C-alpha positions as CSV (number, residue, x, y, z in Angstrom):
1,M,10.0,-6.1,-4.9
2,Y,11.6,-6.4,-8.4
3,E,10.3,-10.0,-8.9
4,M,6.9,-9.2,-7.5
5,V,6.3,-6.4,-10.0
6,T,7.9,-8.1,-13.1
7,G,7.5,-11.9,-12.5
8,R,11.3,-12.4,-12.9
9,V,14.5,-11.8,-10.9
10,P,16.9,-9.0,-11.8
11,F,19.7,-11.3,-12.8
12,D,19.3,-14.8,-14.2
13,A,21.8,-17.3,-15.7
14,D,22.5,-21.0,-16.1
15,T,25.0,-21.2,-13.2
16,P,25.3,-19.4,-9.8
17,V,28.7,-18.1,-10.8
18,S,27.2,-16.5,-13.9
19,V,24.5,-14.9,-11.7
20,A,27.1,-13.6,-9.3
21,L,29.1,-12.0,-12.2
22,K,26.0,-10.3,-13.4
23,H,25.4,-8.9,-9.9
24,M,28.9,-7.4,-10.0
25,Q,29.2,-6.2,-13.6
26,E,25.7,-5.6,-15.1
27,E,22.9,-3.2,-14.5
28,P,19.4,-4.8,-14.2
29,E,16.8,-4.0,-16.8
30,E,14.4,-1.4,-15.3
31,P,11.2,-3.1,-14.1
32,I,9.1,-0.5,-15.9
33,E,10.5,-1.9,-19.2
34,L,9.0,-5.3,-18.4
35,N,5.8,-4.0,-16.9
36,P,4.7,-0.7,-18.6
37,N,1.9,-0.4,-16.1
38,L,4.3,0.1,-13.2
39,P,4.2,3.6,-11.6
40,S,7.5,5.5,-12.4
41,A,8.0,6.4,-8.8
42,V,8.0,2.7,-7.7
43,N,10.4,1.9,-10.6
44,K,12.8,4.6,-9.3
45,I,12.5,3.2,-5.7
46,I,13.4,-0.3,-6.8
47,M,16.3,0.9,-9.0
48,K,17.7,3.0,-6.2
49,A,17.6,-0.1,-3.9
50,L,19.5,-2.1,-6.5
51,K,22.5,0.3,-6.9
52,K,25.9,-1.3,-7.0
53,D,27.4,1.3,-4.8
54,T,25.8,0.8,-1.3
55,T,26.2,4.5,-0.5
56,L,23.8,5.3,-3.3
57,R,21.1,3.0,-1.9
58,Y,18.6,3.9,0.8
59,Q,20.7,4.4,4.0
60,T,17.7,3.7,6.4
61,A,14.5,1.8,6.2
62,T,12.8,5.0,7.2
63,D,14.0,6.7,4.0
64,M,12.7,3.9,1.9
65,L,9.3,3.8,3.7
66,A,8.9,7.6,3.2
67,D,9.4,7.2,-0.5
68,L,6.9,4.3,-0.7
69,R,4.3,6.3,1.2
70,Q,4.9,9.2,-1.2
71,A,4.5,6.8,-4.2
72,L,1.1,5.8,-2.9
73,K,0.0,9.5,-3.1
74,N,2.0,10.4,-6.3
75,P,2.7,7.2,-8.3
76,N,4.5,9.1,-11.1
77,G,6.1,11.8,-9.1
78,D,9.8,12.7,-9.4
79,F,10.7,12.7,-5.7
80,V,13.2,9.8,-5.4
81,D,16.6,11.3,-4.4
82,D,19.6,9.8,-6.1
83,N,22.2,12.1,-4.5
84,Y,24.9,10.6,-2.4
85,D,25.2,11.8,1.3
86,A,28.8,11.4,2.4
87,T,27.8,11.7,6.1
88,A,25.3,8.9,5.8
89,R,27.2,6.2,7.7
90,T,26.5,4.1,10.7
91,Q,27.0,6.1,14.0
92,K,27.2,5.1,17.6
93,I,24.2,6.3,19.7
94,N,25.1,8.0,23.0
95,T,23.4,5.8,25.6
96,D,24.3,8.2,28.4
97,L,21.3,10.3,27.6
98,Y,19.1,7.4,28.8
99,G,21.2,6.0,31.7
100,N,19.7,7.9,34.6
101,V,16.1,7.7,33.7
102,D,13.9,6.1,36.3
103,V,12.1,3.2,34.7
104,E,9.2,3.5,37.1
105,D,8.8,7.2,36.3
106,N,8.8,6.4,32.6
107,N,5.9,4.0,33.2
108,K,3.7,6.8,34.5
109,N,1.6,9.0,32.3
110,K,1.0,12.7,32.7
111,K,-1.9,12.0,35.2
112,G,0.5,10.0,37.4
113,K,-1.2,6.7,36.6
114,K,0.8,3.6,35.7
115,D,0.8,2.9,31.9
116,N,-0.3,-0.5,30.6
117,K,2.4,-3.0,29.6
118,F,2.3,-2.2,25.9
119,V,2.7,1.5,26.4
120,A,5.4,0.8,29.1
121,F,7.2,-1.4,26.6
122,I,7.2,1.3,24.0
123,K,8.6,3.8,26.5
124,R,11.3,1.5,27.7
125,H,12.3,0.4,24.1
126,K,11.8,3.5,22.0
127,V,14.4,2.5,19.3
128,L,13.2,-1.0,19.0
129,S,9.6,0.1,19.0
130,A,10.3,2.6,16.2
131,F,12.1,-0.1,14.2
132,I,9.2,-2.5,14.6
133,G,6.8,0.3,13.6
134,L,8.8,1.0,10.5
135,I,8.7,-2.7,9.5
136,L,4.9,-2.7,10.0
137,L,4.6,0.5,8.0
138,F,6.8,-1.0,5.2
139,A,4.6,-4.1,5.1
140,I,1.5,-2.1,4.9
141,S,2.9,0.2,2.2
142,L,4.2,-2.8,0.2
143,G,0.9,-4.5,0.4
144,G,-0.8,-1.4,-0.8
145,T,1.6,-1.1,-3.7
146,L,1.1,-4.7,-4.7
147,A,-2.6,-4.3,-4.5
148,F,-2.3,-1.2,-6.8
149,L,-0.2,-3.1,-9.3
150,N,-2.6,-6.0,-9.4
151,I,-5.4,-3.6,-10.2
152,T,-3.4,-1.8,-12.9
153,N,-1.7,-4.9,-14.4
154,P,-4.5,-6.9,-16.1
155,A,-4.1,-10.5,-17.3
156,E,-2.7,-11.2,-20.8
157,V,-4.4,-13.0,-23.7
158,Q,-3.1,-14.1,-27.0
159,L,-3.6,-11.6,-29.8
160,P,-6.3,-13.1,-32.2
161,D,-6.1,-13.1,-36.0
162,V,-9.3,-11.7,-37.4
163,V,-8.3,-10.7,-40.9
164,G,-10.6,-12.4,-43.4
165,L,-13.4,-12.9,-40.9
166,S,-16.8,-11.3,-41.2
167,K,-17.3,-8.2,-39.0
168,E,-19.6,-10.2,-36.7
169,E,-17.2,-13.1,-36.4
170,A,-14.3,-10.8,-35.7
171,Q,-16.2,-8.9,-33.0
172,K,-17.2,-12.0,-31.2
173,T,-13.7,-13.4,-31.4
174,V,-12.2,-10.2,-29.9
175,E,-14.8,-9.7,-27.2
176,D,-14.7,-13.3,-26.1
177,L,-11.0,-12.7,-25.2
178,K,-12.1,-9.6,-23.1
179,L,-10.6,-7.2,-25.7
180,V,-12.3,-4.1,-27.2
181,F,-13.4,-4.3,-30.8
182,E,-13.3,-1.1,-32.8
183,V,-13.9,-0.4,-36.5
184,S,-11.4,2.2,-37.5
185,S,-12.6,2.7,-41.1
186,E,-14.4,1.1,-44.0
187,E,-12.7,0.9,-47.4
188,Y,-13.5,-0.4,-50.9
189,N,-11.5,-3.5,-51.7
190,K,-11.8,-5.7,-54.8
191,D,-10.1,-8.7,-53.1
192,V,-12.0,-8.8,-49.8
193,P,-15.9,-9.3,-49.8
194,E,-18.1,-6.7,-48.4
195,G,-18.4,-6.8,-44.6
196,Y,-15.2,-8.7,-44.0
197,V,-12.0,-7.6,-42.2
198,I,-9.2,-6.3,-44.5
199,S,-6.6,-5.6,-41.8
200,Q,-6.2,-5.2,-38.0
201,D,-4.1,-3.1,-35.6
202,P,-2.1,-4.4,-33.9
203,S,-1.2,-6.8,-36.7
204,Y,-1.4,-10.5,-35.9
205,I,1.8,-12.1,-34.6
206,E,1.9,-15.8,-33.6
207,N,2.2,-16.3,-29.8
208,Y,2.0,-12.5,-29.2
209,N,0.1,-11.5,-26.0
210,V,-1.8,-8.3,-25.2
211,K,-3.5,-7.1,-22.0
212,E,-7.1,-7.7,-21.4
213,G,-9.1,-4.6,-22.3
214,S,-6.7,-3.7,-25.1
215,T,-8.4,-2.3,-28.3
216,I,-8.2,-4.2,-31.6
217,K,-8.9,-1.8,-34.5
218,V,-10.1,-3.3,-37.8
219,V,-10.7,-2.0,-41.3
220,I,-13.9,-3.4,-42.9
221,S,-14.3,-4.0,-46.6
222,K,-17.1,-2.2,-48.5
223,G,-16.6,-4.6,-51.4
224,Q,-15.4,-3.7,-54.9
225,E,-16.4,-0.2,-55.9
226,K,-18.2,0.2,-59.3
227,T,-17.9,3.2,-61.6
228,T,-19.1,4.4,-65.0
229,V,-16.7,4.6,-67.9
230,P,-16.7,8.2,-69.3
231,K,-16.6,9.0,-73.1
232,V,-13.1,10.2,-73.9
233,V,-13.0,9.9,-77.7
234,G,-12.3,13.3,-79.2
235,M,-10.6,14.6,-76.0
236,T,-7.0,15.5,-75.7
237,R,-4.8,12.9,-74.0
238,E,-4.5,15.0,-70.8
239,E,-8.3,15.5,-70.6
240,A,-9.0,11.8,-71.2
241,E,-6.5,10.7,-68.5
242,K,-8.0,13.2,-66.0
243,A,-11.6,12.1,-66.8
244,L,-10.7,8.4,-66.3
245,E,-8.8,9.0,-63.1
246,E,-11.7,11.0,-61.7
247,A,-13.8,7.9,-62.4
248,N,-11.3,5.8,-60.3
249,L,-10.0,4.1,-63.4
250,E,-6.5,3.4,-64.5
251,V,-5.3,4.5,-68.0
252,E,-3.2,2.8,-70.6
253,V,-2.3,4.8,-73.7
254,V,-1.5,3.3,-77.1
255,E,-0.1,5.8,-79.6
256,E,-0.8,5.3,-83.4
257,T,-0.8,7.4,-86.6
258,S,-4.0,8.7,-88.1
259,R,-4.9,10.5,-91.3
260,T,-8.1,12.0,-89.8
261,V,-7.4,12.7,-86.1
262,E,-5.1,15.5,-85.0
263,E,-2.0,14.7,-83.0
264,G,-2.6,14.4,-79.2
265,Y,-6.4,13.6,-79.5
266,V,-8.1,10.3,-78.6
267,I,-8.9,8.2,-81.6
268,S,-10.8,5.4,-79.8
269,Q,-11.3,3.7,-76.4
270,E,-11.4,-0.1,-75.9
271,V,-14.2,0.0,-73.3
272,E,-17.5,1.4,-74.5
273,A,-18.5,4.8,-72.9
274,D,-21.2,4.7,-70.2
275,S,-20.6,1.1,-69.5
276,E,-20.1,-0.2,-65.9
277,A,-16.6,-1.1,-64.6
278,Y,-14.9,-1.8,-61.3
279,A,-12.9,1.0,-59.8
280,G,-9.2,0.3,-60.5
281,D,-9.8,-1.3,-63.9
282,T,-7.5,-0.3,-66.7
283,I,-9.1,1.4,-69.7
284,T,-7.0,1.5,-72.9
285,I,-7.2,4.5,-75.1
286,H,-5.7,5.1,-78.6
287,V,-4.1,8.5,-79.1
288,S,-3.1,10.0,-82.5
289,T,0.6,10.8,-83.0
290,G,-0.2,13.0,-86.1
291,T,-2.5,13.5,-89.0
292,G,0.0,12.5,-91.8
293,I,2.3,9.5,-92.5
294,K,5.9,10.1,-93.7
295,Q,6.2,10.0,-97.5
296,V,9.1,8.4,-99.3
297,T,10.2,8.4,-103.0
298,V,10.8,4.9,-104.2
299,Q,14.3,4.3,-105.8
300,N,14.7,2.3,-109.0
301,V,16.4,-1.0,-108.2
302,V,15.9,-2.9,-111.5
303,G,19.1,-4.5,-112.6
304,Q,20.5,-4.7,-109.0
305,T,21.1,-8.0,-107.2
306,E,18.3,-9.2,-104.9
307,A,20.3,-8.4,-101.8
308,N,21.2,-4.9,-102.8
309,A,17.7,-4.1,-104.0
310,K,16.2,-5.2,-100.7
311,A,18.7,-3.3,-98.6
312,T,18.0,-0.1,-100.6
313,L,14.2,-0.2,-100.3
314,E,14.1,-1.4,-96.7
315,G,16.5,1.5,-95.9
316,Q,13.8,3.8,-97.1
317,G,11.3,2.4,-94.6
318,L,9.6,0.2,-97.3
319,K,8.6,-3.4,-97.1
320,V,9.9,-5.9,-99.7
321,T,8.6,-9.2,-101.1
322,V,10.3,-11.3,-103.8
323,N,8.8,-13.2,-106.7
324,Y,11.2,-15.6,-108.4
325,V,10.9,-16.5,-112.2
326,D,12.7,-19.1,-114.1
327,A,15.3,-17.8,-116.4
328,T,18.3,-18.8,-118.4
329,S,20.6,-15.9,-117.6
330,D,21.1,-13.0,-115.0
331,N,20.6,-15.2,-112.1
332,G,19.6,-13.3,-109.0
333,K,19.0,-10.0,-110.8
334,V,15.9,-7.8,-110.3
335,T,14.0,-7.5,-113.6
336,K,10.9,-5.7,-112.4
337,Q,9.5,-3.8,-109.3
338,S,5.8,-3.4,-108.5
339,V,6.2,0.4,-107.7
340,S,8.2,2.2,-110.3
341,G,11.3,4.3,-109.3
342,G,10.5,7.9,-108.6
343,T,7.0,7.2,-107.2
344,T,6.1,8.8,-103.9
345,V,4.4,6.4,-101.4
346,D,3.6,6.1,-97.7
347,E,6.4,4.8,-95.5
348,G,5.8,1.1,-94.9
349,T,4.4,0.5,-98.4
350,T,5.2,-3.0,-99.8
351,V,7.2,-3.2,-103.0
352,T,7.3,-6.6,-104.8
353,L,10.5,-7.4,-106.7
354,T,10.7,-9.9,-109.7
355,V,14.0,-11.8,-109.6
356,N,15.5,-14.2,-112.2
357,K,16.3,-17.6,-111.0
358,V,18.4,-19.8,-113.3
359,A,18.2,-23.5,-112.3
360,E,21.5,-25.2,-111.8
361,T,22.3,-28.6,-113.4
362,K,22.6,-31.4,-110.8
363,N,24.0,-34.9,-111.4
364,V,23.0,-38.1,-109.7
365,T,24.9,-41.4,-109.9
366,V,22.7,-44.5,-110.3
367,N,24.5,-47.7,-108.9
368,V,23.0,-51.0,-109.9
369,S,24.2,-54.2,-108.1
370,V,23.9,-56.6,-111.1
371,K,25.1,-59.7,-109.4
372,S,22.7,-59.5,-106.5
373,L,19.8,-58.7,-108.7
374,T,20.5,-61.5,-111.3
375,E,21.9,-64.4,-109.3
376,R,18.5,-65.7,-108.2
377,Y,17.3,-65.6,-111.9
378,F,20.4,-67.6,-113.1
379,A,20.2,-70.0,-110.2
380,Q,16.7,-70.9,-111.4
381,Q,17.9,-71.2,-115.0
382,S,20.6,-73.6,-113.9
383,E,18.0,-75.8,-112.1
384,N,15.9,-75.9,-115.3
385,N,19.0,-76.3,-117.4
386,T,17.3,-74.4,-120.2
387,T,20.3,-72.5,-121.5
388,G,23.2,-74.7,-120.6
389,V,25.0,-71.6,-119.2
390,T,24.4,-70.6,-115.6
391,T,27.1,-68.1,-114.7
392,G,29.1,-65.4,-116.4
393,K,26.4,-64.5,-118.9
394,N,26.1,-61.0,-120.1
395,V,22.9,-59.0,-119.4
396,N,21.5,-55.7,-120.6
397,V,21.2,-53.0,-117.9
398,T,18.9,-50.0,-118.9
399,V,18.8,-46.9,-116.7
400,N,16.0,-44.7,-118.1
401,N,17.1,-44.5,-121.8
402,E,20.7,-45.5,-121.4
403,T,21.5,-49.3,-121.9
404,R,24.8,-51.1,-121.0
405,T,25.8,-54.7,-121.5
406,V,27.6,-56.1,-118.5
407,S,28.5,-59.4,-117.0
408,S,26.0,-60.8,-114.6
409,T,28.8,-61.3,-112.1
410,D,29.5,-57.6,-111.9
411,N,28.9,-56.2,-108.5
412,N,28.1,-52.7,-109.7
413,C,27.0,-50.9,-112.8
414,S,27.0,-47.1,-112.6
415,V,25.1,-44.6,-114.8
416,T,25.1,-40.8,-114.3
417,L,21.9,-38.8,-114.9
418,S,21.5,-35.0,-115.1
419,G,18.7,-32.4,-114.6
420,K,17.8,-29.0,-113.2
421,D,18.2,-28.4,-109.5
422,G,15.0,-29.0,-107.7
423,E,13.3,-31.0,-110.5
424,S,11.6,-34.3,-109.8
425,L,13.3,-37.2,-111.6
426,D,11.9,-40.8,-112.1
427,I,14.7,-43.4,-112.4
428,T,13.8,-46.7,-113.9
429,V,16.3,-49.6,-113.9
430,T,15.6,-52.7,-116.2
431,I,17.8,-55.8,-116.5
432,T,17.1,-58.3,-119.4
433,D,18.6,-61.5,-120.6
434,P,19.7,-60.8,-124.2
435,S,19.8,-64.5,-125.1
436,T,16.2,-65.1,-124.4
437,G,14.8,-61.5,-124.2
438,S,13.5,-62.2,-120.7
439,Q,13.1,-59.4,-118.2
440,I,15.1,-60.2,-115.1
441,Y,14.5,-57.1,-113.0
442,R,12.6,-53.8,-113.2
443,S,12.2,-51.0,-110.6
444,T,11.5,-47.2,-110.5
445,K,12.5,-44.7,-107.9
446,T,11.6,-40.9,-107.8
447,I,14.0,-38.3,-106.4
448,T,14.4,-34.5,-106.4
449,L,17.6,-33.4,-108.1
450,G,20.0,-31.7,-105.7
451,S,18.7,-33.6,-102.7
452,Q,21.1,-36.6,-103.0
453,D,24.1,-37.5,-105.1
454,T,23.6,-41.3,-105.5
455,V,20.8,-43.8,-105.9
456,T,21.4,-47.5,-105.4
457,F,19.3,-50.4,-106.7
458,N,20.3,-53.7,-105.1
């Protein structure tokens, strides 16, 4: 009976031993948990028949058949008796009561006529006939119960996924599976087009089955709702927020100072009043934090260092810019400020400081590789044999305006030049042959003083 109403056995395992252990140690899952359509009375009958203690089961087939007949009349009644009867045990029937009965007399009815064989058999075998009758009654009752279960236990179908389908497509999909399609509500939705399914109940689960005839409820989109942006300029912040929320709009508040609008009132709105917007859009409004701006008295910082002057003014809530001027003394000192000390200004006003900047002197060493720059010239002179001297001659090396006479075999001739830090300096190197006045080499390089310590000509 358990397997017929649930489709599975009460105990199942990989091995017969495991099944036997479950029979001894575990209680079976109630069949009504596996088949919710099962009448509660039939569930109780089956569970009573499966009791571990045999004395708690039905003690006779008659008792069980009586409950089954009652279940047909009252499927959900609470008539199954779970009480234990200590006297319910097998007893010996006293056959002496039947020993002296005349068989022939028993085969006659009240009119004195002889009964047919079937009636005579029943009279001769009352116990056996009763037992057979009970079996037949049980079979009839069980057949009726199974027929009832088949009627009340419809086939299962896989739950469809209709979210995102149009209403017509969703309805056809549901009804093709012999399910009931129901629109539970319609809602505005900016992400789902009008007439399409937003959600379903029960929600879709892969490989999840439902009974035929089950109802699938859906929520249909009415599309994105439109609304009109109200005019909130001049309202208080609370009034503006309420007006926008009543128009199904979100509110973002930006606070700012204003000389003309009282604190707590709307200065402006970023979306024009009476324009069309979608419900749920965010409208930004600017709200005044007060009608005045904090005033500060500028301190006099002339004569202070640049760092101290900036710290003083910025500490007052002022902005500072610096203008440097070339000077020969008081390097880094403030000589002028654009807003005089003692002047009252708005907080955040910009004050420009004039600061002396004395340029530092920077040196650069010019290295001239005389030998490498003159050897080709003297090699040519040797070939021409015009001077008679090809090596070891003196040459004049001029770096800008400074000239030195050195041997042409010298590897390096160094000259130091000076200038102001950051200035551009042109360095010209000229090598001449004093004996002939011929120019052997000339080159110019431009550098910024302070950017490098040495310059090499080779």
